[in-house]
TORTOR-251363 format. One line per 8 residues: number of its first residue (from 0); for each residue x, y, z of N, C-alpha, C. Coordinates in steps of 0.1 Angstrom, whole numbers, always signed. Atoms other than C-alpha are relative to their C-alpha. Layout:
N
NUM = X:Y:Z:X:Y:Z:X:Y:Z  ...
***
This chain:
393
0 = +2:-7:+10:+69:+232:+207:+7:+2:-10  -11:-2:+6:+99:+246:+199:+7:-15:-3  -11:+10:-1:+116:+214:+202:-7:-7:-16  +7:+6:+10:+90:+197:+176:+4:+7:-12  -9:-9:+11:+99:+231:+153:+12:-5:-9  -7:+3:+2:+128:+222:+154:+6:-14:-6  -1:+18:+9:+129:+184:+141:-6:+4:-10  +5:-4:+10:+107:+198:+120:+7:+4:-14
8 = -10:-6:+10:+131:+222:+101:+13:-9:-2  -10:+7:+2:+159:+197:+108:-5:-12:-9  +1:+12:+9:+142:+167:+87:-1:+9:-14  -2:-8:+18:+138:+197:+57:+13:+3:-3  -12:-1:+7:+171:+204:+57:+7:-12:-3  -4:+14:+3:+181:+168:+57:-1:-6:-14  +4:+9:+15:+160:+160:+26:+11:+9:-9  -5:-13:+14:+171:+195:+5:+15:-4:+0
16 = -14:+2:-3:+208:+184:+19:+3:-9:-10  +0:+12:+7:+204:+149:+1:-1:+3:-15  +2:-3:+14:+189:+164:-28:+10:+5:-8  -15:-9:+6:+217:+189:-37:+10:-6:-3  -15:+11:-2:+244:+161:-29:-1:-8:-13  +3:+12:+8:+228:+138:-53:+9:+0:-13  -5:-4:+17:+240:+153:-86:+18:-2:+0  -12:-1:-7:+275:+158:-71:+6:-17:-2
24 = -1:+10:+1:+274:+124:-63:+0:-7:-11  +8:+11:+12:+258:+106:-94:+15:+6:-11  -10:-2:+9:+285:+125:-117:+13:-6:+6  -11:+6:-3:+314:+118:-93:+3:-16:-3  +0:+12:-3:+306:+80:-93:+0:-4:-17  +2:+0:+15:+300:+82:-133:+18:+4:-4  -10:-5:+5:+336:+97:-134:+9:-14:+4  -5:+9:-8:+351:+68:-114:-4:-12:-9
32 = +6:+11:+6:+331:+44:-136:+7:+2:-17  -2:+1:+16:+339:+59:-172:+14:+10:+4  -7:-8:-2:+377:+72:-173:+1:+11:-14  -2:-6:+8:+370:+88:-204:-11:+15:+3  +15:-10:-5:+340:+112:-186:+9:+6:+7  -4:-8:-10:+355:+144:-169:-13:+6:+6  +12:-9:-14:+335:+159:-140:+3:+13:-7  +7:-17:+4:+320:+193:-149:-4:+8:+8
40 = +9:-7:-6:+307:+216:-126:-14:+5:-5  +16:-5:+3:+283:+230:-148:-12:-7:-3  +11:+9:+6:+265:+203:-156:-7:-5:+17  +1:-4:-10:+264:+205:-117:-13:+9:+2  +9:-15:-4:+253:+241:-115:-16:-1:-8  +14:-3:+15:+226:+234:-145:-10:-8:+9  +13:+4:-7:+208:+210:-122:-5:+3:+15  +9:-8:-17:+208:+231:-89:-8:+10:-3
48 = +9:-11:+8:+193:+256:-112:-12:-4:+3  +12:+6:+3:+166:+233:-118:-7:+1:+17  +3:+3:-14:+163:+225:-80:-2:+13:+7  +4:-17:-5:+168:+264:-67:-16:+2:-3  +13:-4:+6:+132:+267:-87:-9:-9:+11  +15:+9:-12:+113:+240:-63:+7:+4:+11  -6:-9:-16:+137:+254:-31:-7:+11:-2  +7:-14:+0:+121:+290:-35:-14:-2:+0
56 = +12:+2:-4:+86:+275:-39:-1:-10:+10  +1:+8:-11:+92:+251:-12:+1:+8:+13  +0:-7:-10:+102:+277:+11:-13:+9:+4  +12:-8:+0:+74:+298:+1:-14:-5:+11  +14:+4:-1:+47:+273:+4:+4:-2:+18  -1:+3:-11:+62:+260:+38:+3:+7:+12  -1:-13:-8:+67:+293:+58:-14:+8:+2  +8:-9:+2:+40:+309:+47:-19:-8:-4
64 = +9:+5:+9:+10:+291:+24:-5:-13:+12  +2:+15:-12:+15:+254:+52:-5:+5:+6  +3:-4:-14:+6:+273:+81:-21:+0:-5  +7:-2:-1:-26:+285:+64:-15:-13:-1  +5:+9:-4:-38:+249:+59:-4:-9:+12  -4:+11:-12:-26:+228:+87:-6:+5:+13  +4:-6:-13:-31:+254:+115:-7:+11:+0  +13:-6:+3:-57:+277:+103:-11:-4:-6
72 = +13:+8:+4:-80:+254:+84:-6:+12:-8  +5:-14:+14:-83:+288:+54:+4:-11:-11  +2:+11:+10:-90:+259:+28:+0:+7:-13  -4:-12:+13:-97:+286:+0:+6:+5:-1  -8:-14:-2:-71:+309:+6:+16:-7:-6  -12:+8:+2:-43:+281:+6:-5:-6:-16  +0:+4:+11:-58:+261:-26:+0:+11:-9  -2:-16:+10:-61:+297:-47:+13:+1:+1
80 = -15:-2:-2:-24:+303:-34:+7:-10:-8  -8:+14:+6:-12:+267:-49:-7:+1:-15  +1:+1:+16:-34:+271:-83:+8:+13:-3  -6:-7:+8:-17:+305:-89:+14:-6:-3  -14:+10:+3:+18:+286:-82:+2:-6:-10  -4:+10:+10:+12:+259:-104:-3:+8:-12  +2:-8:+12:-4:+285:-132:+17:+9:-4  -13:-6:+0:+29:+305:-126:+14:-9:-6
88 = -11:+9:+1:+52:+274:-126:+1:-7:-16  +0:+7:+10:+38:+261:-157:+1:+12:-12  -7:-10:+10:+47:+293:-174:+12:+4:-2  -16:+0:+2:+82:+294:-164:+5:-9:-9  -9:+12:+5:+86:+259:-177:-3:+2:-17  +4:-2:+17:+69:+271:-213:+13:+9:-8  -6:-8:+5:+92:+300:-216:+14:-3:+3  -12:+7:+0:+122:+279:-204:+2:-11:-9
96 = -4:+15:+2:+118:+247:-221:+5:+6:-17  -8:-5:+15:+141:+251:-256:-8:-4:-11  +4:+2:+11:+125:+249:-288:+8:-16:-10  -8:+9:+1:+134:+217:-308:+7:+1:-13  -11:-6:+14:+150:+232:-342:+11:+4:+6  -15:-7:-4:+175:+254:-321:+1:-12:+12  -8:+11:-4:+182:+224:-299:+7:-12:-6  -12:+9:+3:+195:+200:-322:+6:+11:-12
104 = -11:-6:+4:+213:+228:-342:+9:+7:+11  -15:-5:-14:+229:+241:-311:+8:-14:+5  -7:+13:-1:+239:+204:-309:+9:-3:-10  -11:-1:+13:+254:+205:-345:+9:+7:+3  -9:-6:+2:+267:+232:-336:+13:+2:+13  -16:+2:-9:+290:+225:-304:+5:-11:-4  -8:+6:+4:+297:+194:-319:+13:+4:-13  -12:-4:+8:+319:+211:-345:+6:+10:+5
112 = -5:-4:-10:+330:+235:-319:+10:-5:+10  -3:+6:-8:+341:+210:-299:+14:-11:-10  -11:+9:+8:+362:+189:-329:-6:-8:-7  +4:+12:+4:+337:+166:-338:-9:+4:-13  +3:-9:+17:+337:+175:-379:-7:-12:-1  +2:+10:+7:+309:+151:-391:-7:+8:-15  +11:-3:+10:+286:+160:-425:-16:-2:+7  +10:+0:-5:+254:+169:-416:-12:-12:-10
120 = +10:+13:+3:+226:+143:-419:-15:+4:-6  +18:-4:-1:+188:+144:-430:-5:+8:+6  +6:-4:-14:+178:+149:-395:+5:+10:+4  -6:-7:-3:+200:+176:-388:-10:+11:-12  +8:-11:+9:+189:+196:-422:-13:+3:+1  +16:-5:+1:+153:+191:-416:-3:+16:+9  +1:-13:-7:+155:+214:-390:+6:+18:-6  -5:-9:+8:+172:+241:-416:-14:+11:-3
128 = +13:-5:+9:+136:+245:-433:-10:+8:+10  +8:-9:-2:+115:+269:-422:-16:-1:-5  +16:-3:+10:+87:+269:-448:-3:-10:-9  -4:+13:+14:+99:+243:-474:+5:-10:+7  -9:+14:-3:+101:+207:-467:+9:-4:-5  -10:+8:+6:+126:+186:-479:-6:-3:-15  +4:+4:+19:+124:+178:-520:-10:-14:+0  +9:+13:-1:+115:+139:-511:-10:-2:+11
136 = +10:+0:-10:+89:+146:-482:-14:+4:-12  +14:+0:+7:+52:+146:-498:-5:+14:+8  +6:-10:+3:+35:+181:-501:-12:-3:+16  +12:+4:-9:+3:+163:-479:+3:-2:+16  -2:+0:-15:+23:+156:-448:+3:+14:+7  -2:-10:-8:+35:+189:-446:-18:+10:+6  +13:+0:-2:-3:+201:-444:-5:-3:+9  +4:+9:-10:-11:+173:-420:+5:+7:+11
144 = -7:-4:-8:+15:+185:-401:-4:+14:+8  +3:-14:-3:+4:+223:-398:-19:-3:+7  +9:+3:-5:-29:+208:-386:-1:-3:+14  +0:+5:-9:-16:+199:-355:+2:+10:+10  -1:-16:-12:-22:+224:-322:+14:-2:+1  -9:-1:-10:+8:+237:-304:+6:-9:+11  -2:+6:-17:+26:+221:-278:+1:+9:+7  -4:-13:-12:+21:+240:-246:+9:-8:+10
152 = -6:+8:-8:+31:+212:-225:+11:-11:-3  -9:+14:+5:+60:+186:-230:+0:-9:+9  -4:+11:-6:+69:+153:-217:+8:+6:+15  -10:-7:-17:+95:+172:-192:-6:+9:+8  +11:-8:-7:+69:+196:-182:-11:-6:+8  +12:+8:-8:+44:+174:-173:+5:-6:+16  -13:+10:-11:+75:+153:-152:-2:+15:+12  -4:-8:-12:+83:+186:-135:-13:+6:+9
160 = +14:-5:-11:+44:+198:-126:-3:-15:+11  +2:+12:-12:+42:+160:-112:+9:+0:+13  -11:+1:-9:+76:+165:-90:-9:+14:+11  +6:-14:-6:+59:+202:-81:-6:-4:+12  +13:+3:-4:+25:+186:-67:+6:-8:+9  -5:+11:-9:+44:+157:-49:+10:+7:+10  -9:-10:-10:+66:+182:-33:-6:+4:+10  +9:-9:-9:+42:+203:-17:-12:-11:+5
168 = +9:+9:-4:+18:+173:-10:+12:-6:+16  -9:+4:-12:+52:+159:+12:+3:+10:+12  -3:-13:-9:+56:+196:+28:-13:-4:+12  +13:-1:-9:+19:+193:+42:+2:-15:+7  +0:+12:-9:+23:+154:+51:+13:+1:+12  -9:-2:-11:+54:+161:+73:-5:+9:+8  +10:-12:-10:+34:+194:+89:-7:-8:+8  +7:+7:-7:+8:+171:+95:+5:-8:+15
176 = -6:+6:-13:+28:+148:+113:+5:+1:+8  -4:-7:-11:+46:+170:+135:-8:+7:+7  +14:-7:-7:+12:+189:+142:-4:-11:+10  +5:+10:-6:-1:+155:+152:+9:-7:+12  -9:+5:-14:+29:+145:+177:+0:+13:+8  -2:-11:-10:+26:+180:+193:-14:-1:+6  +12:+4:-8:-12:+173:+197:-1:-10:+8  -4:+8:-8:-2:+141:+211:+1:+6:+14
184 = -7:-4:-15:+20:+157:+238:-10:+7:+5  +10:-10:-10:-4:+185:+245:-10:-9:+10  +11:+9:-7:-32:+160:+249:+5:-9:+17  -5:+13:-11:-9:+135:+271:+6:+11:+15  -2:-13:-7:+0:+171:+293:-12:-1:+8  +16:-1:-6:-38:+174:+298:-6:-8:+8  +7:+11:-10:-45:+140:+308:+4:-2:+15  -4:-3:-7:-19:+141:+330:-3:+10:+15
192 = +3:-15:-10:-29:+175:+350:-12:-6:+3  +16:+5:-9:-69:+163:+349:+5:-10:+5  +2:+10:-10:-55:+130:+363:+6:+2:+17  -5:-1:-16:-33:+147:+394:-11:+5:+6  +12:-6:-12:-63:+169:+402:-12:-10:+3  +10:+10:-8:-87:+141:+403:+8:-9:+13  -6:+8:-10:-65:+122:+424:+4:+6:+14  +1:-7:-8:-59:+151:+445:-14:+1:+6
200 = +15:-2:-5:-95:+157:+449:-6:-15:+9  +3:+9:-7:-98:+121:+458:+10:-2:+16  -9:-3:-14:-69:+126:+485:-7:+5:+10  +8:-13:-9:-90:+157:+499:-10:-6:+5  +9:+11:-6:-119:+129:+503:-2:-5:+10  -6:+9:-7:-101:+105:+517:+6:+4:+11  -8:-5:-9:-82:+121:+543:-6:+4:+11  +9:-2:-9:-111:+137:+560:-9:-12:+2
208 = +13:+12:-2:-135:+107:+557:+11:-10:+10  -9:+9:-7:-103:+87:+574:-1:+5:+14  -7:-5:-9:-94:+112:+599:-15:+1:+8  +9:+0:-6:-129:+114:+609:-9:-14:+9  +5:+17:-6:-136:+77:+616:+8:-2:+12  -7:+2:-11:-102:+79:+638:+0:+5:+9  +8:-7:-10:-117:+104:+659:-10:-5:+8  +12:+7:-9:-146:+88:+668:+1:-11:+4
216 = -10:+16:-9:-127:+53:+676:+13:+11:+13  -4:-2:-11:-109:+74:+697:-10:+8:+13  +14:-12:-8:-141:+95:+714:-3:-15:+6  +7:+14:-6:-152:+58:+720:+11:-9:+11  -9:+8:-11:-118:+45:+736:+1:+10:+12  -2:-8:-9:-118:+76:+758:-17:-2:+16  +12:+4:-9:-152:+65:+773:+1:-13:+9  -4:+12:-7:-137:+30:+779:+15:-3:+8
224 = -11:-3:-9:-100:+38:+794:+7:+13:-2  -5:-12:-1:-94:+73:+798:+18:+4:-3  -14:+1:-1:-55:+64:+805:+6:-4:-14  -2:+5:+15:-53:+43:+771:-1:+8:-14  +6:-5:+9:-70:+69:+753:+13:+14:-4  -14:-11:-4:-36:+94:+762:+12:-8:-13  -14:+11:+11:-13:+63:+741:-9:+4:-14  +3:-3:+12:-37:+67:+713:-3:+12:-7
232 = -1:-12:+5:-39:+103:+710:+14:+8:-11  -13:-1:+8:+0:+100:+703:+1:-12:-15  -2:+9:+17:-4:+71:+676:-10:+9:-7  +6:-13:+6:-29:+99:+664:+8:+8:-8  -12:-9:+4:-2:+125:+658:+11:-7:-10  -8:+6:+4:+20:+101:+645:-9:-7:-19  +9:+6:+15:-10:+89:+616:+0:+15:-7  +5:-10:+5:-20:+126:+610:+15:+5:-9
240 = -17:-11:+9:+21:+137:+600:-2:-7:-10  +1:+6:+9:+17:+108:+579:-12:+7:-13  +12:-3:+10:-15:+121:+562:+2:+12:-5  -3:-12:+2:-7:+156:+560:+13:+4:-7  -13:-4:+2:+28:+157:+554:+3:-10:-16  -8:+10:+6:+38:+123:+536:-5:-3:-11  +6:+8:+10:+12:+114:+514:-6:+8:-11  +0:-8:+11:+9:+143:+489:+8:-7:-10
248 = -9:+2:+14:+36:+124:+465:-10:-12:-5  +8:+8:+6:+24:+103:+442:+5:-13:-2  -6:+12:-1:+45:+77:+448:+6:-2:+17  -8:+2:-18:+58:+66:+492:+8:-13:-3  -11:+15:+0:+83:+39:+498:-12:-8:+10  +9:+11:-10:+65:+9:+514:+0:+1:+13  +0:-4:-19:+83:+15:+548:-12:+8:+4  +6:-10:-3:+62:+43:+550:-16:-3:+2
256 = +17:+4:-2:+26:+30:+543:+2:-13:+11  -1:+7:-17:+38:+1:+567:-2:+4:+11  +4:-6:-10:+44:+21:+593:-13:+4:+3  +16:-3:+0:+11:+41:+586:-10:-10:+5  +9:+8:-3:-7:+10:+588:+0:-8:+16  +0:+4:-14:+8:-2:+620:-4:+10:+9  +0:-6:-14:+6:+26:+641:-23:+5:-5  +15:-1:+1:-37:+28:+627:-5:-16:+6
264 = +9:+17:-7:-42:-12:+638:+5:+4:+12  -2:+2:-11:-22:-6:+674:-13:+13:+4  +12:-7:-5:-48:+25:+674:-13:-3:+3  +11:+4:-4:-75:+3:+666:-5:-10:+12  +1:+10:-11:-67:-25:+687:-3:+4:+16  +3:-5:-16:-72:-5:+720:-13:+2:+2  +13:-1:-5:-106:-1:+715:-3:-13:+2  +4:+12:-3:-113:-39:+717:+5:-12:+4
272 = -1:+10:-11:-112:-68:+738:+12:-12:-7  -2:+13:+6:-94:-100:+733:-4:-7:-8  +8:+7:+8:-122:-113:+716:+3:+5:-15  -6:-7:+9:-102:-94:+685:+12:-12:-8  -14:+5:+7:-75:-119:+663:+6:+3:-9  -2:-8:+12:-56:-99:+644:+15:-7:-6  -15:+1:+7:-21:-111:+619:+2:+7:-11  -7:-2:+8:-2:-99:+598:+12:-5:-6
280 = -12:+4:+9:+23:-110:+569:+2:+13:-5  -1:-11:+8:+35:-78:+557:+14:-1:-11  -14:+5:+10:+63:-77:+526:+9:+3:+9  -10:-9:-10:+95:-77:+543:+5:+16:+5  +0:-16:-1:+109:-39:+546:-5:+8:-12  +8:-6:+9:+97:-28:+513:+11:+13:-1  -11:-8:+1:+128:-7:+511:-2:+7:-14  -1:+0:+15:+132:-6:+473:-14:-2:-5
288 = +12:+0:+10:+95:-5:+464:-6:+11:+5  +7:-14:-2:+72:+26:+459:-15:-3:-5  +12:+7:+6:+36:+25:+458:-9:+13:+8  +2:-12:+2:+9:+51:+458:-10:-1:+17  +3:-4:-16:-2:+66:+494:-10:-5:+4  +15:+3:-9:-32:+53:+518:-5:-8:-11  +10:+9:+10:-42:+27:+491:-1:-11:+8  +8:+17:-7:-44:-1:+516:-7:+4:+15
296 = +8:+0:-16:-58:+15:+549:-15:+2:-3  +18:-2:+2:-93:+22:+535:-6:-18:+2  +5:+12:+4:-96:-19:+529:+3:-4:+20  -3:-2:-12:-77:-19:+566:-15:+1:+10  +14:-7:-10:-103:+6:+582:-14:-10:-4  +11:+2:+3:-132:-13:+565:-2:-14:+6  +0:+9:-6:-122:-44:+580:-5:-1:+17  +7:-2:-13:-124:-33:+617:-15:+7:+1
304 = +13:-7:-2:-154:-9:+610:-10:-17:+0  +15:+11:-1:-177:-41:+599:+1:-13:+3  -4:+12:-2:-155:-72:+606:-1:-3:+17  +1:+4:-10:-154:-70:+640:-6:+3:+11  +10:+2:-9:-176:-76:+672:+2:+2:+14  -4:+0:-15:-174:-69:+709:-8:-13:+8  +8:+10:-6:-197:-98:+718:+6:-15:-7  -6:+12:+8:-181:-127:+692:+11:-2:-2
312 = -10:+7:+4:-151:-141:+684:+4:+7:-18  -5:-9:+18:-134:-116:+652:+13:-4:-3  -17:+4:+0:-102:-122:+634:+1:+12:-15  -6:-6:+7:-84:-99:+610:+15:-4:-12  -14:+6:+4:-55:-112:+583:+3:+6:-11  -3:-10:+10:-35:-90:+566:+13:-12:-4  -10:+5:+5:-12:-108:+540:+7:+5:-12  -9:-1:+14:+14:-96:+511:+8:-10:-4
320 = -8:+4:+5:+35:-113:+491:+7:+4:-16  -9:-2:+17:+61:-103:+457:-1:-11:-4  -3:+11:+8:+59:-123:+428:+4:+4:-13  -4:-6:+14:+72:-119:+392:-12:-4:-9  +16:+1:+7:+41:-111:+368:+8:-6:-18  -2:+8:+15:+39:-122:+331:+11:+6:-9  -11:-8:+6:+61:-96:+320:+12:-1:+10  -9:-1:-9:+89:-102:+347:-1:+12:+4
328 = -3:-12:-9:+80:-71:+365:-4:-3:+16  +4:+4:-17:+76:-73:+404:-15:+4:+0  +15:-4:-4:+40:-74:+415:-1:-3:+14  +2:-2:-15:+24:-69:+451:-18:-12:-1  +15:+9:-2:-5:-99:+460:-5:+8:+13  +2:-4:-12:-21:-79:+489:-17:-4:+2  +7:+5:-1:-46:-97:+507:-6:+8:+14  +4:-1:-11:-71:-88:+535:-15:-9:+2
336 = +13:+9:+0:-96:-109:+549:-2:+0:+18  +10:-4:-12:-120:-105:+579:-10:-6:+2  +10:+8:-4:-145:-121:+597:-15:+8:-1  +13:-8:+2:-182:-111:+592:-14:-5:+9  +8:+5:-11:-209:-114:+615:-15:+6:-5  +14:-10:+7:-249:-110:+607:+0:+15:+5  +5:-12:-9:-264:-76:+612:-15:-1:+1  +14:-1:-11:-296:-67:+629:-4:+4:-19
344 = +11:-3:+13:-326:-64:+598:+0:+12:-2  +2:-14:+5:-330:-31:+603:+15:+10:-1  -11:-8:+3:-296:-20:+596:+4:-1:-11  -7:+3:+15:-286:-14:+560:+10:-10:-7  -15:+3:+8:-262:-34:+541:+8:+11:-3  -9:-10:+5:-231:-20:+540:+6:+1:-14  -4:-3:+13:-219:-3:+508:+13:+3:-3  -9:+1:+0:-185:-1:+515:+8:+15:+1
352 = +0:-16:-9:-186:+41:+525:+11:+9:-14  -6:-10:+9:-166:+67:+507:+17:-2:-4  -15:+5:+4:-131:+53:+511:+0:-7:-9  -5:+12:+7:-138:+23:+493:-7:+3:-16  +1:-3:+16:-153:+39:+464:+13:+9:-4  -12:-6:+1:-122:+64:+464:+13:-9:-10  -13:+12:+2:-98:+36:+463:-6:-7:-13  +1:+9:+14:-113:+18:+432:+0:+10:-15
360 = -8:-8:+8:-111:+52:+416:+13:+4:-3  -15:+1:+4:-79:+59:+421:+8:-10:-2  -9:+12:+7:-67:+22:+415:-5:+3:-17  +4:-4:+15:-84:+31:+377:+11:+12:-6  -6:-12:+2:-67:+66:+377:+16:-5:-2  -13:+4:+0:-32:+52:+389:+3:-10:-5  -1:+9:+6:-30:+18:+374:-7:-1:-14  +10:+5:+15:-55:+19:+343:-3:-16:+1
368 = +2:+15:+4:-58:-19:+332:+10:-9:+9  -14:+5:-10:-26:-27:+356:-5:-6:+10  +4:+5:-9:-44:-41:+382:-12:-5:+3  +14:+6:+1:-72:-64:+395:+0:+3:+17  +5:-1:-14:-93:-60:+427:-12:-9:+0  +7:+10:-3:-112:-91:+439:-4:+1:+15  +7:+3:-13:-139:-91:+465:-6:-9:+1  +8:+6:-10:-150:-121:+483:-11:+2:+9
376 = +8:+1:-13:-181:-117:+503:-8:-12:+1  +7:+12:-4:-191:-148:+519:-9:+3:+7  +8:+2:-13:-213:-160:+546:+5:+3:+15  -8:-3:-14:-187:-159:+574:+13:+10:-1  -13:-5:-2:-158:-142:+559:+0:+12:-13  +0:-12:+9:-151:-109:+541:+16:+2:-9  -15:+0:+3:-116:-110:+519:+1:+8:-11  -5:-7:+13:-98:-84:+494:+11:-3:-4
384 = -14:+3:+6:-71:-95:+468:+0:+12:-7  -3:-10:+15:-56:-68:+450:+16:-4:-4  -16:+3:+7:-26:-74:+428:+3:+13:-12  -8:-12:+6:-8:-42:+416:+17:-2:-1  -15:+2:+3:+26:-37:+400:+6:+5:+9  -6:-3:-13:+54:-25:+424:+11:+11:-10  -6:-13:+5:+75:+10:+413:+14:-5:+7  -10:-1:-5:+112:+8:+421:+4:+10:+8
392 = -3:-8:-6:+125:+31:+444:+12:+6:-4
***
């Protein structure tokens, strides 16, 4: 918030600095191009005096009035104050505007003072007569001129008013621009906070769900082979360490995720006989790759839960491949393929469980539209293909 305010004030400082430097540079260039012309600070000060009026109005508008419209939405008070400022500015312009006869008379007097002696012309003499016209001017012209309304605002006054309105509009436009940037950053921060909360909620859902299934597997293993169940408890402790302490980060090294999956696979294979064929081709060592934690385990868990049979030959195949995407970014193509056995008619078709639902939601939150998840549910096989970008470690 303060940084945006500094940038806004710096923008105003630069614009007004350029505006006040412009007449100095203009007179300097004119002096360089015309040797007979002398640089006079009096002319610069005269221009600066005009700019100072705009600057005072700008400062009052920027620090007091603009906030009423941009931030507090008090339109009635704002436009009423602007109307008062414009009326005061017009009154000031009318009082400061020099009148025609005096201007020409002063010009002639100035020329005589600086040594440019010349006889007064008819144009100059015209302004000496306040009541009677020159002899050669018809009287009806005088009467026609007397019928003209007095000039309240000249061309110079109208231009000055237009400049004032444009200046105030520019001030409002800049404030709205920086306000929009501030609002965008605030919304991005809120969206990020909401995203983190949703991911945290999904993680808290996923972890108990995963641990519940793992404990059920160990319970089944205890009935089959009590000795092997001891080794299973050791594998479970490694899994718990990862779930409780290392999976709380937004990204984890691919090596940690691979180690976690290996421990889970070792634990699960203790339950099954040689009828299960398991193969895995994991992406090299993954030292320079960061991925979302516990992103693949739900697919592996799903494969063990629904793709393995104690009576029939079963298989699980895991494959991962790194490749370059269209934008030359590193991507991971991860595939999990398992056998599929007919379910009894009394058993409801699988829905993927809480874990699969959470995985889809996490993928949407983490990668947005920069990922693809394809599920091929065939007659004898079930295949999951996940394509995600890889982050550098």
